C-alpha positions as CSV (number, residue, x, y, z in Angstrom):
1,M,0.1,-0.1,0.0
2,R,2.0,2.6,-1.5
3,N,2.8,3.1,1.5
4,L,0.4,0.3,1.6
5,P,-1.0,-0.4,0.1
6,H,1.5,0.3,-3.6
7,G,5.6,-2.2,-10.1
8,T,5.5,-0.7,-13.1
9,F,2.1,-2.1,-14.6
10,K,3.4,-2.1,-18.1
11,L,1.4,-4.0,-20.4
12,A,2.4,-6.0,-23.8
13,T,0.7,-8.1,-26.2
14,A,2.0,-10.9,-24.8
15,S,1.9,-9.9,-21.2
16,I,-1.1,-7.9,-20.8
17,L,-0.3,-7.2,-17.0
18,A,3.3,-7.8,-16.5
19,V,3.5,-6.4,-12.6
20,A,0.9,-4.1,-11.5
21,I,0.7,-5.8,-8.0
22,L,2.6,-9.3,-8.2
23,S,1.4,-11.9,-5.5
24,A,2.3,-15.3,-4.2
25,C,-1.2,-16.2,-4.0
26,N,-2.0,-19.8,-3.5
27,K,-5.0,-19.7,-6.2
28,P,-3.9,-20.5,-9.9
29,A,-4.2,-17.1,-11.8
30,D,-7.0,-18.3,-14.0
31,Q,-9.5,-18.7,-11.0
32,A,-10.9,-17.0,-11.5
33,A,-13.6,12.9,1.2
34,T,-13.8,13.3,4.9
35,T,-17.0,15.4,3.7
36,A,-20.2,13.6,3.0
37,P,-20.1,12.6,-0.7
38,A,-22.1,13.9,-3.4
39,S,-25.6,12.2,-4.6
40,T,-25.2,8.9,-6.1
41,T,-27.7,6.7,-7.7
42,T,-29.9,4.1,-6.2
43,A,-27.6,1.2,-7.6
44,P,-27.7,-1.8,-5.4
45,A,-24.9,-2.2,-3.3
46,T,-24.9,-6.0,-4.0
47,A,-24.0,-7.8,-6.8
48,A,-26.4,-8.4,-9.5
49,P,-26.8,-11.8,-10.9
50,A,-25.0,-12.4,-14.1
51,T,-27.0,-13.0,-17.1
52,T,-26.7,-16.1,-19.0
53,K,-26.0,-14.6,-22.3
54,P,-22.5,-13.8,-23.0
55,A,-21.4,-10.6,-24.4
56,T,-21.5,-10.3,-28.0
57,E,-20.5,-7.8,-30.8
58,A,-21.2,-4.5,-29.6
59,D,-24.1,-3.4,-32.1
60,G,-23.4,-0.3,-34.0
61,L,-19.8,0.1,-33.4
62,T,-16.9,0.1,-35.5
63,T,-13.9,-1.9,-34.2
64,A,-12.0,1.4,-33.8
65,Q,-15.2,2.6,-31.7
66,F,-14.8,-0.5,-29.7
67,K,-11.1,-0.1,-28.9
68,A,-11.8,3.4,-28.2
69,L,-14.4,2.7,-25.4
70,A,-12.3,-0.4,-24.2
71,E,-9.2,2.0,-23.7
72,E,-11.1,4.4,-21.9
73,G,-12.7,1.7,-19.8
74,F,-9.1,0.3,-19.0
75,I,-8.2,3.4,-17.5
76,Y,-11.1,4.0,-15.4
77,G,-11.2,0.4,-14.2
78,L,-7.4,-0.1,-13.4
79,P,-7.9,1.0,-9.7
80,L,-11.0,-0.5,-9.0
81,V,-9.5,-4.3,-10.5
82,M,-6.7,-3.9,-8.4
83,N,-8.7,-2.8,-5.6
84,Y,-10.9,-6.1,-6.2
85,A,-8.1,-8.5,-6.4
86,I,-6.3,-7.5,-3.3
87,M,-9.6,-7.2,-1.3
88,N,-10.1,-11.0,-2.5
89,E,-6.6,-11.8,-1.3
90,Y,-6.6,-10.0,1.9
91,A,-10.2,-10.7,3.3
92,V,-11.9,-13.4,1.2
93,D,-10.0,-15.9,0.1
94,P,-8.3,-17.8,3.5
95,N,-6.0,-19.8,1.2
96,S,-4.4,-17.1,-0.1
97,S,-0.7,-16.5,1.2
98,Q,-1.4,-12.9,1.3
99,F,-4.8,-13.3,3.4
100,K,-5.0,-11.0,6.5
101,A,-8.6,-11.4,8.3
102,P,-12.1,-11.8,7.4
103,F,-14.1,-8.6,6.9
104,N,-14.6,-6.4,9.9
105,Q,-11.6,-7.7,11.6
106,I,-8.2,-6.2,12.2
107,K,-5.3,-7.9,11.3
108,N,-2.2,-6.3,13.4
109,E,1.1,-6.8,11.7
110,A,3.7,-6.8,14.1
111,R,6.4,-6.3,11.9
112,V,7.4,-4.3,8.9
113,F,6.5,-5.4,5.5
114,T,9.6,-6.8,3.5
115,Y,10.6,-8.4,0.1
116,K,8.2,-11.3,1.2
117,D,5.1,-9.1,0.8
118,T,4.1,-9.1,-2.6
119,A,0.0,-8.0,-2.8
120,V,0.9,-4.3,-3.1
121,V,3.3,-2.6,-5.0
122,T,5.8,0.1,-3.3
123,A,4.7,-1.2,0.1
124,N,6.4,1.0,2.8
125,S,8.5,-0.5,5.4
126,D,8.4,2.2,8.1
127,T,5.0,1.5,9.8
128,P,3.7,-1.7,11.1
129,Y,0.4,-2.2,9.8
130,S,-3.2,-3.1,11.2
131,L,-5.4,-3.7,8.0
132,G,-9.2,-4.7,7.9
133,W,-11.8,-4.9,5.5
134,L,-15.2,-3.2,6.1
135,D,-18.5,-5.0,5.2
136,L,-21.0,-1.8,5.6
137,R,-24.2,-3.6,4.1
138,A,-25.8,-4.5,7.5
139,E,-24.9,-1.6,9.4
140,P,-22.2,0.9,10.2
141,M,-18.9,0.0,11.9
142,V,-17.3,2.0,14.5
143,V,-13.8,2.7,14.7
144,T,-12.0,3.2,17.8
145,I,-8.4,4.5,18.5
146,P,-6.3,5.4,21.8
147,T,-4.7,8.5,22.7
148,V,-0.9,8.0,21.1
149,K,1.5,11.1,21.7
150,D,5.0,9.5,21.5
151,R,5.0,8.0,17.9
152,Y,3.2,8.8,14.5
153,Y,0.3,7.1,13.9
154,S,-2.6,7.2,11.0
155,V,-5.5,5.7,10.2
156,M,-6.9,5.9,6.5
157,L,-10.3,4.9,5.1
158,N,-10.3,3.9,1.3
159,D,-13.3,2.7,-0.7
160,G,-13.7,0.7,-3.9
161,H,-12.6,3.7,-6.2
162,T,-9.5,3.6,-4.1
163,Y,-10.8,7.4,-3.0
164,N,-9.8,8.2,0.5
165,Y,-12.5,9.6,2.3
166,G,-11.5,9.6,6.0
167,Y,-8.5,10.3,8.4
168,M,-7.9,9.6,12.1
169,G,-4.6,9.9,14.0
170,S,-2.1,12.0,14.9
171,R,-2.5,14.9,12.2
172,A,-6.2,14.5,11.7
173,T,-7.4,13.9,15.3
174,G,-4.6,15.5,17.1
175,G,-3.7,11.9,18.4
176,K,-6.4,11.6,20.9
177,A,-8.8,8.8,21.5
178,G,-11.8,8.7,20.1
179,S,-14.9,6.6,18.3
180,Y,-15.4,7.1,14.8
181,M,-18.3,5.6,12.7
182,V,-17.9,4.7,9.1
183,V,-21.4,4.2,6.9
184,G,-22.2,2.7,3.6
185,P,-23.6,4.3,0.6
186,D,-27.2,3.2,1.7
187,W,-27.0,4.4,5.4
188,K,-29.3,7.3,6.3
189,G,-29.6,8.6,10.2
190,E,-27.9,10.6,13.0
191,K,-24.7,10.6,14.8
192,P,-25.0,8.6,18.1
193,A,-23.9,9.8,21.2
194,G,-20.3,8.9,22.1
195,I,-19.4,8.9,18.1
196,D,-16.9,11.7,17.4
197,E,-17.1,11.7,13.5
198,V,-19.2,10.0,10.8
199,F,-17.3,9.1,7.7
200,H,-19.2,8.2,4.5
201,S,-18.3,5.3,2.1
202,L,-19.3,5.6,-1.4
203,T,-19.0,1.8,-1.5
204,P,-20.1,-1.3,0.7
205,F,-16.7,-2.8,1.1
206,S,-14.0,-0.5,2.1
207,L,-10.2,-0.5,3.5
208,I,-9.1,0.8,6.7
209,A,-5.2,1.1,7.5
210,F,-3.7,1.9,10.5
211,R,0.3,3.0,9.9
212,T,2.0,2.9,13.4
213,Q,5.4,4.4,13.4
214,L,8.3,2.1,14.5
215,M,11.2,4.1,15.7
216,N,13.7,0.8,15.5
217,P,13.8,-2.9,15.9
218,A,13.7,-3.0,19.6
219,D,10.5,-0.5,19.7
220,M,8.0,-3.4,17.9
221,P,6.4,-4.4,21.4
222,N,6.0,-0.7,22.0
223,V,4.0,-0.6,18.6
224,E,2.1,-3.8,19.5
225,K,0.9,-1.8,22.5
226,V,-0.8,0.8,20.6
227,Q,-2.2,-1.6,18.0
228,A,-3.8,-3.8,20.8
229,Q,-5.8,-0.5,21.4
230,Y,-7.3,-0.3,18.0
231,K,-10.8,-1.5,17.9
232,L,-13.3,-2.3,15.2
233,R,-17.2,-3.0,16.2
234,P,-20.6,-3.0,14.4
235,L,-22.6,-0.1,15.5
236,S,-24.6,-2.2,17.4
237,A,-22.1,-3.8,19.8
238,F,-21.1,-0.1,20.5
239,L,-24.3,1.0,21.7
240,G,-25.2,-2.6,23.4
241,Q,-28.1,-3.0,20.9
242,P,-29.4,-6.1,19.3
243,A,-27.6,-6.7,16.0
244,P,-29.7,-6.2,12.7
245,A,-30.1,-9.1,10.2
246,A,-26.7,-10.0,8.5
247,A,-26.4,-9.3,5.0
248,P,-26.3,-11.7,2.4
249,N,-23.1,-13.7,1.5
250,P,-21.5,-11.4,-1.2
251,D,-20.5,-14.3,-3.6
252,F,-17.8,-12.6,-4.8
253,L,-15.9,-13.8,-8.3
254,P,-12.7,-15.3,-7.3
255,A,-9.8,-13.0,-8.1
256,T,-6.0,-12.6,-7.4
257,T,-3.5,-9.8,-8.2
258,A,-1.8,-12.6,-10.4
259,G,-5.0,-13.1,-12.2
260,I,-5.3,-9.7,-13.3
261,K,-3.4,-10.4,-16.4
262,E,-5.8,-12.5,-17.9
263,N,-9.3,-11.6,-16.6
264,F,-8.6,-7.6,-16.2
265,W,-12.2,-7.2,-18.2
266,T,-14.0,-10.0,-16.1
267,Y,-12.9,-8.9,-12.8
268,L,-13.9,-5.4,-13.8
269,G,-17.3,-6.5,-14.1
270,A,-17.5,-8.3,-10.7
271,A,-16.0,-5.2,-9.2
272,L,-18.5,-3.0,-10.7
273,A,-21.1,-4.9,-9.1
274,Y,-20.1,-3.6,-6.0
275,I,-19.8,-0.4,-6.5
276,P,-22.9,2.1,-6.7
277,E,-22.7,4.5,-9.7
278,A,-22.0,8.4,-8.9
279,D,-22.9,11.1,-11.1
280,E,-19.3,11.5,-12.4
281,D,-19.3,7.6,-13.3
282,K,-22.5,7.9,-15.5
283,D,-20.8,8.2,-18.8
284,I,-18.2,5.9,-18.8
285,R,-20.2,3.2,-16.8
286,A,-22.6,3.7,-20.0
287,K,-19.6,2.9,-22.3
288,L,-18.5,0.0,-20.6
289,A,-21.9,-1.4,-20.9
290,A,-22.0,-0.7,-24.7
291,I,-19.2,-3.4,-24.9
292,G,-20.7,-5.7,-22.5
293,I,-19.1,-5.2,-19.4
294,G,-20.8,-4.0,-16.2
295,P,-23.2,-5.7,-13.2
296,G,-25.7,-8.3,-14.8
297,K,-23.3,-9.1,-17.4
298,K,-21.3,-11.9,-18.2
299,F,-18.2,-10.6,-20.1
300,D,-16.7,-13.4,-22.2
301,I,-13.7,-12.0,-24.4
302,K,-13.9,-15.5,-26.3
303,S,-17.5,-14.6,-27.5
304,L,-15.9,-11.9,-29.4
305,S,-14.7,-11.9,-33.0
306,P,-10.9,-12.1,-33.5
307,E,-10.7,-8.4,-34.3
308,R,-12.6,-7.3,-31.4
309,Q,-10.3,-9.5,-29.2
310,Q,-7.3,-8.0,-30.6
311,A,-8.6,-4.7,-30.1
312,M,-9.4,-5.3,-26.5
313,V,-5.7,-6.2,-26.0
314,E,-4.5,-3.2,-27.8
315,A,-6.9,-1.2,-25.9
316,M,-5.2,-2.3,-22.7
317,K,-1.8,-1.2,-24.0
318,A,-2.7,2.3,-25.2
319,G,-4.5,3.1,-22.0
320,D,-1.7,1.8,-20.2
321,D,0.6,3.7,-22.0
322,K,-1.4,6.9,-21.5
323,V,-0.9,6.3,-17.5
324,E,2.5,5.6,-18.1
325,T,3.0,8.8,-19.9
326,Y,1.0,10.6,-17.4
327,L,3.4,9.5,-14.6
328,G,6.2,10.4,-16.8
329,S,5.0,13.7,-17.7
330,G,1.9,14.7,-15.2
331,L,4.3,15.2,-12.4
332,T,6.9,17.7,-11.5
333,D,10.3,16.8,-12.3
334,V,12.8,18.1,-9.2
335,N,16.4,17.1,-9.6
336,G,15.3,13.7,-11.1
337,W,12.8,13.0,-8.5
338,Q,8.9,13.2,-9.5
339,L,6.7,14.9,-7.3
340,G,3.0,14.9,-7.4
341,S,-0.2,14.7,-5.2
342,L,-1.8,11.9,-6.6
343,P,-3.7,10.1,-4.2
344,G,-6.8,12.0,-2.7
345,D,-10.4,12.0,-2.2
346,R,-13.5,12.1,-4.4
347,A,-13.2,15.8,-4.9
348,H,-9.5,15.5,-5.3
349,F,-9.9,13.4,-8.7
350,N,-13.2,15.0,-9.9
351,G,-13.6,12.3,-12.7
352,D,-10.2,12.5,-13.8
353,W,-9.7,8.7,-14.7
354,L,-6.2,9.1,-15.7
355,M,-5.2,10.6,-12.3
356,R,-6.6,7.9,-10.4
357,A,-5.3,5.3,-12.5
358,G,-1.8,6.9,-12.2
359,A,-2.4,7.2,-8.4
360,A,-2.8,3.3,-8.1
361,K,-0.1,2.4,-10.5
362,A,2.3,4.5,-8.7
363,G,1.4,3.0,-5.5
364,I,-2.1,2.2,-4.4
365,Y,-3.7,3.3,-1.3
366,G,-1.5,6.1,-1.0
367,N,-2.2,9.0,1.4
368,D,-3.4,12.5,0.9
369,A,-0.3,15.0,0.5
370,V,-1.4,16.7,3.8
371,E,-0.5,13.3,5.7
372,A,2.4,12.1,3.2
373,V,4.4,13.5,0.5
374,Y,5.6,10.6,-1.8
375,L,8.9,11.5,-4.3
376,F,9.4,8.8,-7.1
377,G,13.1,8.1,-8.0
378,R,13.7,6.3,-11.3
379,V,16.6,8.6,-12.5
380,D,19.8,10.5,-11.5
381,S,19.9,14.2,-11.7
382,K,20.9,13.9,-15.4
383,G,17.9,12.3,-16.5
384,Q,19.5,8.7,-17.0
385,V,17.4,5.7,-15.5
386,I,19.1,4.4,-12.3
387,D,20.6,0.8,-12.9
388,T,22.3,-0.2,-10.0
389,S,23.4,-3.5,-12.2
390,K,25.9,-1.4,-13.6
391,H,26.5,1.6,-11.6
392,N,26.8,2.9,-8.0
393,Y,24.9,5.9,-7.3
394,A,24.3,8.5,-4.1
395,F,22.6,11.1,-2.9
396,T,23.7,13.7,-0.3
397,F,21.3,16.0,2.2
398,A,23.3,19.3,3.0
399,K,23.7,20.0,6.7
400,G,20.3,21.5,8.0
401,E,18.4,20.2,4.7
402,L,16.7,17.1,5.8
403,P,13.5,16.6,4.6
404,P,10.8,19.0,6.5
405,V,8.4,16.9,8.4
406,N,6.4,16.9,11.7
407,A,6.6,13.1,11.9
408,F,9.2,11.3,9.9
409,W,10.9,10.5,6.4
410,S,12.2,7.5,4.5
411,V,13.6,6.5,1.3
412,T,12.8,3.1,0.3
413,M,14.2,0.7,-2.1
414,Y,12.4,-1.3,-4.7
415,D,13.1,-3.3,-7.8
416,G,12.9,-1.2,-10.8
417,K,10.4,-3.7,-12.8
418,S,8.2,-5.2,-10.1
419,Q,8.4,-2.2,-7.6
420,L,8.8,-5.0,-4.7
421,M,11.5,-4.4,-2.2
422,I,14.5,-6.9,-2.6
423,E,16.0,-9.2,-0.7
424,N,19.6,-8.1,0.3
425,P,22.4,-9.2,2.8
426,I,21.7,-6.9,5.6
427,N,17.7,-7.1,5.7
428,R,17.8,-3.0,5.3
429,Y,14.8,-1.7,2.8
430,L,14.9,1.8,3.7
431,V,17.1,4.9,5.3
432,N,14.9,7.2,7.5
433,T,14.8,9.6,10.2
434,A,15.7,7.3,13.1
435,M,18.8,5.9,11.2
436,V,20.4,9.3,10.8
437,S,22.3,9.7,14.0
438,K,24.3,6.4,13.5
439,M,25.1,7.3,9.9
440,K,28.9,9.0,9.1
441,K,28.2,12.7,8.3
442,N,30.9,14.2,6.0
443,A,33.3,16.9,6.9
444,D,30.5,19.9,6.2
445,G,28.0,18.1,8.2
446,S,26.2,16.7,5.3
447,V,24.9,13.2,5.0
448,T,25.5,10.6,2.0
449,I,23.4,8.0,0.9
450,Y,25.3,5.2,-0.8
451,V,22.9,3.4,-3.6
452,Q,24.2,0.3,-4.7
453,K,24.0,-3.3,-5.0
454,D,27.3,-4.1,-3.2
455,S,28.4,-2.7,0.3
456,P,30.5,0.3,0.1
457,G,32.6,-0.9,2.9
458,K,32.3,-1.4,6.7
459,A,33.0,2.5,7.3
460,K,30.1,3.5,5.0
461,E,27.8,0.5,5.6
462,A,25.1,2.7,8.2
463,N,24.5,5.0,5.0
464,W,24.0,2.2,2.5
465,L,20.7,1.7,0.8
466,P,21.0,-1.8,-0.6
467,A,20.0,-1.9,-4.2
468,P,18.9,-4.6,-7.0
469,N,20.8,-6.1,-9.5
470,E,18.7,-4.1,-11.9
471,T,17.2,-0.8,-12.5
472,A,16.2,0.6,-9.3
473,Y,13.2,2.4,-8.0
474,M,13.0,4.7,-4.9
475,V,10.5,6.1,-3.0
476,M,11.0,8.9,-0.7
477,R,8.2,9.5,1.9
478,L,7.6,12.5,4.0
479,Y,5.1,11.7,6.7
480,W,3.3,14.9,7.8
481,P,5.0,17.3,5.9
482,K,5.5,20.9,7.3
483,P,2.5,23.1,6.1
484,A,3.3,25.3,2.9
485,T,2.8,28.3,5.6
486,E,6.3,27.4,6.9
487,S,9.3,29.0,5.9
488,V,10.6,25.2,4.5
489,S,8.3,22.8,3.0
490,V,7.8,20.5,0.4
491,L,4.0,21.8,-0.1
492,P,2.4,22.6,-2.2
493,V,3.9,19.6,-3.5
494,G,6.1,20.4,-6.5
495,K,6.1,24.0,-5.8
496,G,7.5,23.8,-2.2
497,T,10.8,25.8,-0.7
498,W,12.4,22.4,0.1
499,K,14.1,20.5,-2.9
500,P,15.1,16.4,-2.6
501,P,18.9,16.2,-3.6
502,G,19.5,14.4,-7.0
503,V,20.8,11.1,-7.4
504,V,24.1,11.0,-8.9
505,R,26.7,8.5,-10.2
506,A,29.2,7.6,-7.8
507,D,31.5,5.5,-9.8
């Protein structure tokens, strides 16, 4: 998760989804805003039964028109499909290697993510996660958080659109204890006594992600004490009232992140069944329906003519190319690092499906900029791809110019192709605030970070960020960045007064 959640999601004719979110799932791949949201239609929150008639040729469309609609549909649907597959692996399939907990339960991870965690690209290794998926159909869920003053923590709510729609924690609620109600799209009512705030999900199923700062490996027992105080209860249990009737079994189509490659359009239809249509979705949802994809439709690509099948493949590649171009040019280049405010709430995206797809591909489940700013590093200060199989690199923070944050910063290393963490001899996946005191300083007080696959030597190893024998991808995270009102700030993203140091060849 990019940061939770978060590989390049590069398409090719023979490999429709190379590495959006690689997963070691046990199932085979072919197995199958903090403000109230704007109005939505009354589309059912439960899945509509599929028709028995498979999708056939879209009447009245030329192949070129069919391809154009599919391309738009891919860009719109990419985050929905990624989210749907992750939800299945985390909360639906207990046999998945990535399974965390059933719906409406919290899974506390008494560890940070490593190279062994493969369901979400660009996951952070800073904050042990506590993860849960909410089923909001029968009744709201209540999140209770403790008072935490000695470390940063955040609680993020993210719906089936991949919109961030609520925050609690150090920044959002001042680290104070409280109880917060999360409601689904069909809920109507008043805020009960004892509830501090109500958060509205546009979809009946929603991710809740807790991030708790770990100071160092020996600090884990203290993190666990905080995690043990995170509570998740149905509203009826919170109020001490009888529970309402349970919602029917959602009967999800089985999905895996590895299976996205072969089943994108099928997964998209399944995901849409649980995503009520919103005002800004109507046009694109109608276009998808025109090519046979949507709730109640059984899409079968094999039922299409060879020309239409090829058009679907080409549309996915064209859509992916547009997302890649956006990520390459839609962000601000600062000394080789790419900065942009990609993740956000519904209002932030405002129907910009390309930006939403870019946010998911860069690293799904990323934070709003006020919570965390992400800087993406694929090239050096001269614009050349960072290839640590061939060269050694370094970047240097000048004295007094470490990233300006209220919480902490980190730089995490990933394989350039998969965007997953890499196994390395010292089990170090990042450098961060807590490590600076043990790093060797240069004569002028600056701090140099060595980015290379082999150790720079014992004297410099405290400053070493192990890199892959491949192209490298780094993500710099600034948690709770200093506001734009400060004299030094990374905000507004891409226009702030603080600039990251460029990565330079060191060999």
